[in-house]
C-alpha positions in Angstrom: 0.3 -0.3 0.0 1.5 3.7 -1.1 -1.6 5.8 -0.9 -0.4 9.2 -1.9 -2.7 12.2 -3.4 0.0 14.4 -5.5 2.2 11.5 -6.7 2.2 9.4 -10.0 -0.9 9.6 -12.1 -3.3 11.4 -9.3 -3.6 15.0 -9.6 -1.1 17.6 -8.4 -1.1 19.1 -5.4 0.5 22.3 -4.1 3.3 22.2 -2.3 2.6 23.5 0.5 -0.6 22.3 0.7 0.4 19.0 1.0 -2.3 16.6 2.4 -1.5 15.2 6.5 -1.3 11.7 7.8 -5.4 11.8 8.7 -6.1 12.9 5.1 -4.1 10.1 3.8 -5.8 7.4 5.7 -9.5 9.6 4.7 -8.4 8.8 0.9 -7.3 5.3 2.1 -10.9 4.5 3.6 -12.0 6.4 0.6 -10.5 3.8 -1.9 -11.7 0.7 0.1 -15.1 1.9 0.0 -15.5 2.5 -3.5 -14.7 -1.0 -3.8 -16.4 -2.2 -1.2 -13.9 -3.4 0.9 -15.5 -4.2 4.5 -12.7 -6.2 5.7 -9.2 -5.9 4.8 -5.8 -7.1 5.1 -3.1 -4.1 4.9 0.2 -4.3 4.1 2.3 -1.0 3.8 5.9 -0.4 3.4 8.4 2.5 3.9 6.2 6.3 4.1 2.6 4.3 3.9 3.2 2.5 7.2 1.9 5.9 9.1 -1.4 5.7 7.0 -1.9 2.2 7.4 -1.0 2.5 11.2 -3.6 4.7 12.0 -6.2 3.2 9.5 -6.0 0.1 11.9 -6.1 1.9 15.0 -8.7 4.2 13.5 -10.8 1.3 11.9 -10.0 -2.2 13.2 -13.6 -3.2 12.5 -12.6 -2.9 8.8 -8.9 -4.6 9.3 -8.0 -7.8 9.5 -4.6 -8.0 9.9 -1.7 -5.5 9.6 1.7 -6.2 7.8 4.4 -3.6 8.4 7.1 -3.5 5.7 10.8 -1.5 6.3 8.5 1.3 8.1 8.4 3.6 11.1 6.0 5.6 13.2 8.9 8.9 13.4 11.7 9.2 11.7 13.0 12.4 13.3 15.2 12.2 16.3 13.4 13.2 19.8 14.5 12.9 22.8 12.8 10.0 23.5 13.2 8.3 20.3 17.1 8.4 19.9 16.1 5.6 17.0 15.6 8.6 14.5 17.5 10.9 12.8 19.4 13.3 13.7 18.3 17.1 12.1 21.4 16.7 9.7 20.6 14.0 9.2 17.0 14.2 7.8 18.4 17.5 5.7 21.1 15.5 4.3 18.8 12.6 3.3 16.3 15.5 1.7 18.6 17.2 -0.5 19.8 13.7 -1.6 16.5 12.8 -2.5 16.4 15.6 -4.7 19.9 15.3 -5.9 19.2 11.5 -7.5 15.1 11.1 -7.8 14.9 9.1 -10.6 18.1 8.0 -11.3 20.1 4.7 -11.6 21.9 6.0 -8.2 19.4 6.1 -6.6 18.2 2.7 -7.4 21.2 1.1 -6.2 21.3 3.1 -3.0 18.1 1.6 -2.3 18.1 -1.9 -4.1 22.1 -3.0 -3.2 21.3 -6.6 -4.1 20.5 -5.1 -7.8 23.6 -2.6 -8.0 24.9 -4.9 -11.2 21.7 -5.2 -12.7 21.6 -2.7 -15.3 18.2 -4.0 -16.3 16.6 -3.5 -13.1 18.6 0.3 -12.7 16.6 1.7 -15.5 13.7 0.1 -15.2 13.3 1.3 -11.3 14.4 5.0 -11.7 11.7 4.8 -14.8 9.3 4.1 -12.5 10.1 6.7 -9.9 9.8 10.0 -13.0 6.8 8.4 -13.6 5.1 9.0 -9.7 7.0 12.5 -8.7 9.7 15.2 -10.1 12.7 15.3 -7.3 11.3 18.6 -6.3 7.8 17.1 -5.5 9.2 14.0 -3.7 11.6 15.9 -1.6 9.2 18.3 -0.7 6.9 15.3 0.1 10.1 13.2 2.1 10.7 16.4 4.4 7.1 16.7 5.4 6.9 13.0 6.1 9.8 13.0 8.1 7.7 15.9 10.6 5.0 13.4 11.3 4.8 11.3 14.4 2.2 8.8 14.9 3.3 6.5 17.8 0.6 7.7 20.1 -1.3 5.3 17.8 1.1 2.0 18.0 -0.8 1.2 21.8 -4.4 0.9 20.5 -3.7 -1.1 17.4 -5.7 -4.2 18.5 -5.4 -6.3 14.9 -2.5 -8.5 14.3 0.4 -7.2 13.1 3.4 -8.8 11.2 7.0 -6.4 11.0 9.3 -7.2 8.5 12.6 -5.4 8.8 15.3 -5.3 6.9 18.8 -5.8 8.6 20.9 -3.6 6.9 18.5 -0.8 4.8 20.3 2.2 5.7 17.0 4.7 4.9 15.5 3.2 8.0 17.7 1.5 9.8 16.5 -1.7 11.8 15.6 0.0 15.3 12.8 1.4 13.9 10.8 -2.1 12.9 11.9 -3.0 16.6 10.5 -0.5 18.4 7.0 -0.8 16.0 7.2 -4.1 17.3 7.3 -3.3 20.7 5.3 -0.8 21.1 2.4 -2.8 19.1 0.1 -5.0 21.3 1.8 -8.4 20.6 2.6 -7.6 17.2 5.3 -10.3 15.9 8.6 -9.4 14.4 10.9 -10.9 11.2 14.5 -9.3 10.6 15.4 -10.2 6.5 19.3 -10.4 5.8 19.9 -7.5 3.3 19.3 -4.1 2.9 17.0 -3.7 -0.1 14.1 -1.3 0.1 11.1 -3.6 -0.5 10.8 -7.8 -0.5 10.6 -8.3 -4.5 14.2 -8.7 -4.1 16.3 -10.8 -1.9 14.4 -13.0 -0.2 11.3 -12.7 -1.4 9.7 -16.3 -1.0 11.0 -16.2 2.5 8.4 -13.1 3.0 5.8 -14.2 1.3 5.5 -17.3 3.5 6.0 -15.6 6.4 3.0 -12.9 5.3 1.0 -16.2 4.2 1.3 -17.9 7.8 1.0 -14.5 8.9 -3.2 -13.8 7.3 -4.1 -17.3 7.3 -2.6 -19.3 9.7 -0.5 -21.9 7.6 2.7 -22.1 5.2 2.1 -22.4 1.5 2.6 -25.8 1.1 6.2 -26.8 -0.2 7.0 -26.3 -3.9 6.7 -29.0 -6.1 9.5 -30.9 -7.2 8.5 -31.8 -10.3 6.2 -29.2 -12.9 5.5 -29.0 -16.5 7.2 -26.1 -18.4 8.6 -24.9 -21.8 12.1 -24.5 -21.6 13.7 -22.3 -24.0 17.8 -22.8 -24.6 19.9 -20.6 -27.1 23.7 -20.1 -27.8 25.6 -17.8 -30.2 26.4 -19.6 -33.6 30.0 -19.2 -34.7 30.9 -18.3 -31.3 34.1 -20.2 -31.0 35.3 -18.0 -34.8 33.7 -14.6 -32.5 35.6 -15.1 -29.7 38.8 -15.7 -31.5 38.0 -12.9 -33.9 37.7 -10.4 -31.3 40.1 -11.0 -28.3 38.8 -11.8 -24.8 37.9 -7.9 -23.5 36.0 -7.7 -27.2 34.4 -11.2 -26.9 33.1 -10.5 -23.2 31.3 -6.9 -24.2 29.6 -8.9 -26.6 28.9 -11.3 -24.6 27.4 -8.7 -21.7 25.5 -6.8 -24.9 23.6 -10.4 -25.9 22.9 -11.2 -22.3 21.6 -7.9 -21.5 19.8 -7.7 -24.7 18.1 -11.7 -23.9 17.2 -10.4 -20.4 14.8 -7.1 -21.3 12.6 -9.9 -24.0 12.8 -12.6 -20.8 11.2 -9.9 -18.8 8.4 -8.8 -21.6 7.2 -12.4 -22.0 7.3 -13.3 -18.7 10.2 -15.6 -18.9 12.6 -17.0 -16.3 16.0 -17.0 -16.5 17.5 -20.4 -15.0 21.5 -20.0 -15.8 23.5 -18.7 -18.3 26.5 -20.8 -19.3 29.7 -19.4 -21.7 27.7 -18.0 -24.3 24.6 -20.3 -24.0 21.2 -19.4 -22.0 19.0 -21.4 -20.0 15.1 -20.2 -19.2 11.5 -21.3 -18.6 8.1 -19.9 -19.5 4.6 -21.0 -18.5 3.9 -20.8 -21.9 4.7 -22.0 -24.6 3.4 -19.6 -26.6 4.6 -16.8 -25.6 8.2 -18.5 -25.0 7.9 -18.6 -29.1 6.8 -14.9 -29.3 9.6 -14.3 -26.8 12.6 -16.1 -28.7 11.5 -14.7 -32.0 12.2 -11.3 -30.7 15.5 -12.0 -29.0 16.4 -13.7 -32.0 15.5 -10.4 -34.5 16.5 -8.3 -31.5 20.4 -9.7 -31.1 20.7 -9.0 -34.9 21.5 -5.7 -33.9 25.4 -6.6 -32.6 25.8 -8.6 -36.0 25.4 -11.9 -34.9 22.7 -14.9 -35.1 21.5 -17.3 -32.0 20.2 -20.4 -32.3 17.1 -21.0 -30.4 15.5 -24.3 -29.2 11.8 -25.2 -27.4 10.5 -28.2 -25.7 7.9 -28.7 -23.4 8.1 -31.7 -20.8 8.0 -31.9 -17.0 10.9 -30.9 -14.8 12.9 -31.7 -11.9 12.9 -28.6 -9.3 15.7 -27.9 -7.6 15.5 -25.3 -5.5 16.5 -22.6 -8.0 17.8 -24.8 -10.6 15.6 -27.2 -12.5 17.0 -30.9 -13.9 15.5 -33.6 -15.7 15.0 -35.2 -19.2 12.8 -32.4 -20.7 16.2 -30.2 -20.4 18.0 -32.6 -22.4 15.7 -32.5 -25.0 16.0 -28.5 -25.1 19.1 -28.3 -25.4 19.3 -30.9 -28.1 17.2 -29.8 -30.1 18.6 -26.0 -29.8 21.8 -27.9 -31.1 20.2 -29.2 -34.1 19.4 -25.3 -34.9 20.5 -23.4 -37.8 22.0 -19.6 -37.0 19.1 -17.3 -36.9 16.6 -19.9 -36.3 13.7 -20.9 -33.6 13.9 -24.6 -33.3 10.5 -26.2 -31.9 10.0 -30.1 -30.8 6.4 -31.3 -31.8 4.8 -31.9 -28.5 5.1 -27.6 -29.0 4.2 -27.3 -32.1 1.1 -29.7 -31.2 0.7 -27.4 -27.9 0.1 -24.2 -29.7 -1.8 -25.3 -33.0 -4.6 -23.3 -34.0 -2.7 -19.7 -32.7 -1.6 -19.1 -35.7 1.9 -19.6 -35.4 3.5 -20.6 -38.7 5.6 -23.7 -38.8 8.4 -25.4 -41.1 9.0 -28.8 -41.1 12.5 -30.6 -40.5 12.4 -33.6 -40.2 12.8 -36.6 -38.0 16.5 -36.2 -36.0 17.9 -38.4 -33.4 19.2 -36.6 -30.7 22.2 -37.4 -28.6 21.4 -39.6 -25.1 18.0 -39.0 -25.6 15.8 -42.4 -27.1 13.7 -42.8 -30.0 13.1 -39.9 -32.7 12.2 -37.1 -32.6 10.1 -34.1 -34.9 11.1 -30.9 -35.3 9.8 -27.5 -36.2 11.3 -24.4 -37.4 9.3 -21.8 -36.5 8.4 -19.7 -40.0 8.5 -16.2 -39.1 
């Protein structure tokens, strides 16, 4: 939950007349009324936390649970709140917001686990620029740093879970511990790392804790087998390219190649499993999306002056943590090895699953796949 009049696509609000916490809380109530919600579990992160605390305290009959993420009841230091930031630190932070808002520098500082992921930095910085200008961000955060909702903590009577990163520099963990100590019967969970939000590192652990908090039980363990469409790719003539370019230029080409592939994976909802040398292994829940992604990868990579070969197969895979294995993966790899430069080659299983979709195929005949029993009918995507 991040309600904020004056941010994102909402109408602008004069910076000298920003809403109070109470008015932001009324905005939340108005939204819940509009969607017909009678009783709501609220997940609030960062500066939205005080709004959620006030709402839960004043509307306990409409709040089933409260989950607070990297937030605080008060940000600035006081005689009875040494956990807060000094006046100098508040000023420095506000100025830093204005100087770096919407930049990759800001994102890297607030999501350190993603600091080496260029695609994430670009996406997040672009999203920030869409939510507010640097001047608006500075004004709102100066305003936020001046509020104090500690007085409502003891009146919160709904089940509360406080989540906090162990090394989040923008809101240190002592703020979260204070909340857990002052909200009756609140549970506290410390999560490793320094990212601002929990959709990056350790997301599964946090989701399990949230699910248990809301339902009284953890989700069932992930199945050790699942159906997936596997995509495997490699650069055609990679040995020749490496010898021709030399180590440094070849490494730069590989990096640019992987960046393009990752952007297309993100666009089509694929999941990267591993990269090895010049190869990529990814999975999809939909064979049609996998084909669309493969074609987009093939076309986009040509801007680098190279060709890739891509193989697709759908089958049951074995789940081992973040890794996938099994005969379906081996088949996908052998299909990729049989592809020509610039070709997207699929097994008959994939072609059968997307029958009626309008995707054109060209019969590439029956093949023996190394290490895989039987004979396999393969098809090239004819686009």
